[in-house]
C-alpha positions in Angstrom: -60.2 28.9 5.3 -63.9 28.5 4.6 -65.4 25.1 4.2 -66.5 24.1 0.7 -69.6 22.6 -0.8 -70.2 19.2 -2.5 -72.8 18.3 -5.1 -74.0 14.8 -5.6 -76.2 13.8 -8.6 -78.3 10.7 -8.2 -79.1 9.8 -11.8 -82.0 8.0 -13.4 -81.7 7.7 -17.1 -83.9 10.2 -18.9 -84.5 12.1 -15.7 -81.3 14.0 -16.2 -83.4 17.1 -17.3 -84.8 17.2 -13.8 -81.3 17.4 -12.3 -80.5 20.2 -14.7 -83.7 22.0 -13.6 -82.9 21.6 -9.9 -79.4 22.9 -10.4 -80.7 26.1 -12.1 -83.2 26.5 -9.2 -80.4 26.2 -6.7 -78.2 28.6 -8.6 -80.9 31.3 -8.7 -81.1 31.1 -12.5 -84.9 31.0 -12.5 -87.2 34.0 -12.3 -89.0 34.2 -9.0 -86.7 31.7 -7.2 -83.8 33.3 -5.3 -81.9 30.0 -5.1 -79.6 29.1 -2.2 -76.7 31.5 -2.7 -74.7 28.8 -4.5 -71.9 29.8 -6.7 -70.2 26.7 -8.2 -66.8 28.3 -9.0 -66.6 30.0 -5.6 -68.1 27.4 -3.4 -67.8 23.8 -4.8 -64.9 21.5 -4.0 -66.3 18.1 -4.9 -68.8 16.8 -7.5 -70.0 13.2 -7.8 -72.6 11.3 -9.7 -74.0 8.0 -10.9 -75.9 7.0 -14.0 -77.2 10.1 -15.7 -75.8 11.9 -12.7 -72.3 10.9 -13.8 -73.0 12.8 -17.1 -74.1 15.8 -14.9 -70.8 15.5 -13.0 -68.9 15.8 -16.3 -71.0 18.7 -17.6 -70.8 20.7 -14.4 -67.0 20.3 -14.5 -66.9 21.6 -18.0 -69.5 24.3 -17.7 -68.6 25.9 -14.3 -64.8 25.8 -14.2 -62.8 29.0 -14.4 -62.6 29.0 -18.2 -65.5 26.8 -19.2 -65.0 24.9 -22.5 -68.8 24.2 -22.5 -71.3 26.9 -21.8 -74.2 25.7 -19.5 -76.9 27.4 -21.5 -75.5 25.9 -24.7 -75.4 22.4 -23.2 -79.1 22.7 -22.4 -80.1 24.3 -25.7 -77.9 22.3 -28.1 -77.5 18.9 -26.4 -80.0 18.2 -23.6 -83.2 19.7 -24.9 -82.9 18.2 -28.5 -81.9 14.8 -27.1 -83.8 11.8 -28.4 -84.0 8.1 -27.4 -82.3 7.1 -30.7 -79.2 9.1 -29.6 -79.0 6.9 -26.5 -79.7 3.4 -27.5 -80.8 1.2 -30.4 -83.7 -1.1 -29.6 -85.4 -3.4 -32.1 -87.6 -5.1 -29.5 -90.9 -3.8 -28.0 -89.3 -3.9 -24.6 -85.6 -2.9 -24.1 -83.3 -5.9 -23.4 -79.6 -5.6 -23.5 -79.9 -2.7 -25.9 -77.1 -1.4 -28.0 -75.8 1.8 -26.4 -73.3 2.7 -29.1 -75.3 5.9 -30.0 -74.8 7.1 -26.4 -71.1 6.4 -26.7 -70.9 8.5 -29.9 -72.8 11.3 -28.2 -70.5 11.3 -25.1 -67.5 11.1 -27.4 -68.6 14.3 -29.2 -69.2 16.1 -25.9 -65.8 15.0 -24.6 -64.1 16.3 -27.7 -66.0 19.6 -27.5 -64.9 20.0 -23.9 -61.4 18.6 -24.5 -61.8 16.4 -21.5 -60.7 12.8 -22.2 -59.6 11.2 -18.9 -60.5 11.7 -15.2 -57.3 13.7 -14.9 -58.8 16.4 -17.1 -61.7 17.2 -14.8 -61.0 20.5 -13.0 -63.0 19.8 -9.8 -62.3 16.9 -7.4 -64.8 14.4 -8.7 -66.1 10.8 -8.6 -68.1 8.7 -11.1 -69.8 5.6 -9.6 -70.1 2.3 -11.4 -70.6 -1.3 -10.4 -67.9 -3.9 -11.0 -69.3 -7.4 -11.8 -67.5 -10.5 -10.7 -66.1 -13.0 -13.3 -69.1 -15.3 -12.7 -71.6 -12.5 -12.9 -73.0 -13.3 -9.5 -72.4 -11.5 -6.2 -70.2 -10.3 -4.7 -70.5 -7.0 -6.5 -68.5 -3.9 -5.8 -69.5 -0.3 -6.3 -66.5 1.5 -7.5 -65.9 5.2 -7.0 -63.8 6.3 -10.0 -62.1 9.4 -8.9 -59.4 11.9 -9.9 -58.4 12.4 -6.3 -55.1 10.5 -5.9 -55.2 10.0 -2.2 -58.7 8.5 -2.3 -58.0 6.3 -5.3 -54.9 4.8 -3.7 -56.3 4.3 -0.2 -59.7 2.8 -0.9 -59.9 -0.9 0.2 -59.5 -3.7 -2.2 -62.3 -4.7 -4.5 -63.2 -8.0 -6.1 -61.1 -10.1 -8.4 -58.3 -7.6 -8.6 -60.5 -5.0 -10.4 -60.1 -2.3 -7.8 -56.3 -2.8 -7.7 -56.2 -2.3 -11.5 -58.3 0.8 -11.2 -56.0 2.2 -8.5 -53.0 1.8 -10.9 -54.6 3.9 -13.6 -57.3 5.9 -11.9 -56.5 9.4 -13.3 -56.0 7.9 -16.7 -59.4 6.2 -16.9 -61.2 7.3 -20.0 -63.9 9.7 -19.3 -66.3 8.3 -21.9 -65.9 4.7 -20.9 -66.3 5.7 -17.2 -69.6 7.4 -18.1 -70.7 4.4 -20.2 -70.0 2.1 -17.3 -72.0 4.3 -14.9 -75.1 4.3 -17.1 -75.2 0.6 -18.1 -78.6 -0.3 -16.5 -78.4 -4.1 -15.9 -80.5 -6.2 -18.3 -81.8 -3.1 -20.1 -78.4 -1.9 -21.4 -75.3 -3.8 -22.3 -72.6 -4.0 -19.6 -69.5 -2.1 -20.4 -65.7 -2.3 -20.3 -63.7 0.4 -18.5 -60.6 1.7 -20.4 -57.6 3.7 -19.4 -55.0 5.5 -21.5 -51.3 4.6 -21.5 -49.7 7.1 -23.8 -51.3 6.7 -27.2 -52.6 3.2 -26.3 -55.9 2.3 -24.7 -56.4 -0.8 -22.5 -59.3 -2.3 -20.5 -59.4 -2.8 -16.8 -59.1 -6.5 -16.1 -59.7 -9.1 -13.5 -56.8 -11.0 -11.9 -57.1 -13.7 -14.6 -56.5 -11.0 -17.2 -60.2 -11.2 -18.2 -61.7 -7.9 -19.2 -63.8 -6.6 -16.4 -67.5 -5.7 -17.0 -69.3 -2.8 -15.3 -72.9 -1.8 -14.8 -75.0 1.2 -13.6 -73.5 2.9 -10.5 -77.0 3.0 -8.9 -77.7 -0.7 -9.2 -76.9 -1.4 -5.6 -78.6 1.8 -4.3 -77.9 5.5 -4.2 -74.2 6.2 -3.6 -73.4 2.8 -2.2 -70.2 2.9 -0.3 -70.3 6.6 0.4 -69.1 6.0 4.0 -66.0 4.2 2.7 -65.3 7.0 0.2 -65.7 9.9 2.6 -63.9 8.2 5.4 -60.9 8.0 3.0 -61.5 11.5 1.6 -61.3 13.0 5.1 -62.8 16.3 4.1 -65.6 18.2 6.0 -68.0 20.3 3.9 -70.0 23.3 4.8 -72.9 22.1 2.7 -73.8 19.1 0.6 -76.6 19.2 -2.0 -77.9 15.8 -3.0 -79.7 16.3 -6.3 -82.1 13.6 -7.2 -84.9 13.2 -9.9 -88.4 12.3 -8.8 -89.0 8.5 -9.0 -92.8 8.1 -8.6 -93.2 5.9 -11.7 -89.8 4.2 -11.8 -90.9 1.1 -9.8 -93.9 0.3 -12.0 -91.8 1.0 -15.1 -89.1 -1.4 -14.0 -91.4 -4.2 -12.9 -93.3 -4.0 -16.1 -90.0 -4.2 -18.0 -88.7 -7.1 -16.0 -92.0 -8.9 -16.2 -91.8 -9.0 -20.0 -88.4 -10.5 -20.4 -86.9 -13.9 -19.7 -85.1 -13.6 -16.4 -83.9 -17.2 -16.1 -80.4 -16.4 -17.2 -80.3 -13.2 -15.1 -81.9 -14.5 -11.9 -78.6 -14.4 -10.0 -77.4 -11.2 -11.6 -80.0 -8.7 -10.6 -82.9 -8.0 -8.3 -85.7 -5.6 -9.4 -85.7 -3.7 -6.1 -82.2 -2.4 -6.8 -83.5 -0.1 -9.5 -86.0 1.6 -7.1 -85.3 5.0 -5.5 -84.5 4.4 -1.9 -84.8 8.0 -0.6 -85.8 7.1 2.9 -83.1 4.4 3.2 -80.4 6.7 1.9 -81.4 9.7 4.0 -81.4 7.5 7.1 -77.9 6.2 6.4 -76.7 9.8 5.6 -78.2 11.1 8.9 -76.5 8.3 10.9 -73.2 8.8 9.2 -73.3 12.6 9.8 -74.8 12.5 13.3 -71.8 14.2 14.7 -71.5 16.6 11.8 -68.1 15.3 10.7 -69.1 15.1 7.0 -70.9 18.4 6.6 -72.5 21.2 8.6 -75.7 21.0 6.5 -76.9 18.4 4.0 -79.8 19.1 1.7 -82.0 16.7 -0.4 -83.1 18.4 -3.6 -85.8 16.5 -5.5 -88.6 18.0 -7.5 -92.2 16.7 -7.7 -92.5 15.8 -11.4 -94.4 12.9 -12.8 -95.6 11.4 -16.0 -92.2 10.6 -17.7 -90.6 7.3 -18.5 -87.0 6.9 -17.4 -86.2 5.2 -20.7 -87.8 7.8 -23.0 -85.3 10.5 -23.8 -87.6 12.4 -26.2 -89.0 14.8 -23.6 -86.0 16.4 -21.9 -87.1 20.0 -22.5 -90.6 19.2 -21.2 -89.2 17.6 -18.1 -86.9 20.5 -17.5 -89.7 23.0 -17.9 -92.0 21.0 -15.5 -89.1 21.0 -12.9 -88.7 24.8 -13.2 -92.5 25.3 -12.9 -92.6 23.2 -9.8 -89.7 25.2 -8.3 -91.4 28.5 -9.0 -94.5 27.2 -7.2 -92.5 25.7 -4.3 -89.3 27.7 -3.9 -89.1 26.6 -0.2 -88.8 22.9 -1.3 -85.9 23.1 -3.7 -83.5 22.2 -0.9 -84.7 20.3 2.1 -82.4 19.8 5.1 -82.3 16.1 5.7 -82.7 16.6 9.4 -86.2 17.7 8.7 -87.1 14.6 6.7 -88.9 12.1 8.8 -90.3 9.6 6.3 
């Protein structure tokens, strides 16, 4: 039996268009770029993502399964490219602060209905969506939770904080897809924290702490890219032929975030968040991944797939088509860079 492939999407708010562009480059859907001989239906066993990468995890499940309820080209043309900031969050302030993300909830609900995927159980590929569980006191310890439709992994992962992980284990395949995505994209301070819901027949209930207090969740990338991947894959016990780690370009994210945080009152949030958690940690993550896979027990080959695209704000969703086109143009000019073996990365 041949080994399978995994795809991991490291999201970054509006940079989702870069992830879509990279995926098309890898698949050979772009003129002049042969791709990497990747066929998702044939090759892929596992898909995972955080933040906007969680949405990509959902979309790839819906667009590349055996009988896709959502056509990939239609998603780009009808949903991604026309996307606007107003479809993601309401913001009455000059600088976003705890913005209302009900527009995003409505958008995700519409896509969920279109695909007829409502819980993690419905996803056809083995998948995981990452979010961050907050403690009752909203101070550390925090826990990155891998919300997955893989029963073995969900049941065997170690305990989390304040009973949250135990509650997730009990209902993991029945977790609502939309609320899982909302939790994964809730950028701390910028967007409202979210509740995670599960379905019990016709009823919907929130995941709770041990005191029966509704748990709150934040962006899955807050603690760093794919925090806890060692714990997850140790439990998963699968070896892959190839892993493609798809990440947007982050050249301006650090300045954007520090500007944002410098213009809001952080007194009440001082213990909740540290600015450096928002920053892309490519070198740190690649180092951890290399060390974890030093004996090749996770994958024969691991590739980092990140375009060189700049000039876009991670909180401005009005330029998705432009971002996508810039990613495609970069790939056409640098077809040898669309997938870099992590063993060749020395930075």
